C-alpha positions as a Python dict, from the first residue, in 0.01 Angstrom:
ca = {
    (1, 'X'): (0, 0, 0),
    (2, 'X'): (291, 227, 95),
    (3, 'X'): (459, 165, -237),
    (4, 'X'): (135, 278, -414),
    (5, 'X'): (144, 591, -249),
    (6, 'X'): (527, 642, -335),
    (7, 'X'): (462, 568, -670),
    (8, 'X'): (172, 808, -698),
    (9, 'X'): (393, 1123, -539),
    (10, 'X'): (651, 1002, -779),
    (11, 'X'): (429, 1038, -1074),
    (12, 'X'): (279, 1377, -965),
    (13, 'X'): (632, 1493, -955),
    (14, 'X'): (703, 1405, -1294),
    (15, 'X'): (382, 1551, -1402),
    (16, 'X'): (435, 1878, -1220),
    (17, 'X'): (745, 1904, -1439),
    (18, 'X'): (586, 1915, -1755),
    (19, 'X'): (318, 2177, -1644),
    (20, 'X'): (379, 2552, -1723),
    (21, 'X'): (265, 2766, -1481),
    (22, 'X'): (2, 3045, -1649),
    (23, 'X'): (95, 3332, -1428),
    (24, 'X'): (488, 3322, -1455),
    (25, 'X'): (515, 3107, -1768),
    (26, 'X'): (777, 2877, -1579),
    (27, 'X'): (763, 2495, -1588),
    (28, 'X'): (719, 2285, -1240),
    (29, 'X'): (447, 2403, -1064),
    (30, 'X'): (83, 2507, -1086),
    (31, 'X'): (-67, 2848, -1079),
    (32, 'X'): (-230, 2841, -771),
    (33, 'X'): (102, 2728, -629),
    (34, 'X'): (299, 3024, -788),
    (35, 'X'): (483, 3250, -560),
    (36, 'X'): (657, 3446, -866),
    (37, 'X'): (536, 3784, -1010),
    (38, 'X'): (289, 3776, -1291),
    (39, 'X'): (442, 3815, -1665),
    (40, 'X'): (310, 4074, -1886),
    (41, 'X'): (312, 3960, -2261),
    (42, 'X'): (266, 4238, -2511),
    (43, 'X'): (-26, 4121, -2770),
    (44, 'X'): (-99, 4345, -3043),
    (45, 'X'): (-458, 4503, -3014),
    (46, 'X'): (-748, 4393, -3240),
    (47, 'X'): (-718, 4758, -3397),
    (48, 'X'): (-352, 4718, -3474),
    (49, 'X'): (-384, 4376, -3600),
    (50, 'X'): (-618, 4507, -3890),
    (51, 'X'): (-399, 4837, -3943),
    (52, 'X'): (-47, 4664, -3994),
    (53, 'X'): (-5, 4455, -4319),
    (54, 'X'): (189, 4196, -4181),
    (55, 'X'): (-51, 4123, -3903),
    (56, 'X'): (-325, 4144, -4148),
    (57, 'X'): (-152, 3889, -4365),
    (58, 'X'): (-133, 3643, -4113),
    (59, 'X'): (-507, 3661, -3986),
    (60, 'X'): (-611, 3616, -4374),
    (61, 'X'): (-399, 3311, -4388),
    (62, 'X'): (-577, 3119, -4092),
    (63, 'X'): (-813, 2831, -4251),
    (64, 'X'): (-1139, 2735, -4094),
    (65, 'X'): (-1124, 2392, -3937),
    (66, 'X'): (-1271, 2085, -4171),
    (67, 'X'): (-1615, 1972, -4072),
    (68, 'X'): (-1693, 1598, -4067),
    (69, 'X'): (-1960, 1454, -4332),
    (70, 'X'): (-2170, 1325, -4037),
    (71, 'X'): (-2263, 1711, -3945),
    (72, 'X'): (-2366, 1833, -4276),
    (73, 'X'): (-2749, 1754, -4184),
    (74, 'X'): (-2779, 1439, -4416),
}
């Protein structure tokens, strides 16, 4: 029984190494466990995306997802 608990804790530690915190963007802990400062990521506003040619090109090249035949309504 104790061996199973040790294996579970070991698996949780391995899983935590692959998890990325949404607050500080570092790996190894979950967001609610984070003690680091928030990281500010600059993203262009929607207005900037439409004004700038390069961003506009990227928006136009996004293809819609394919819909399976089962949902065509037949």
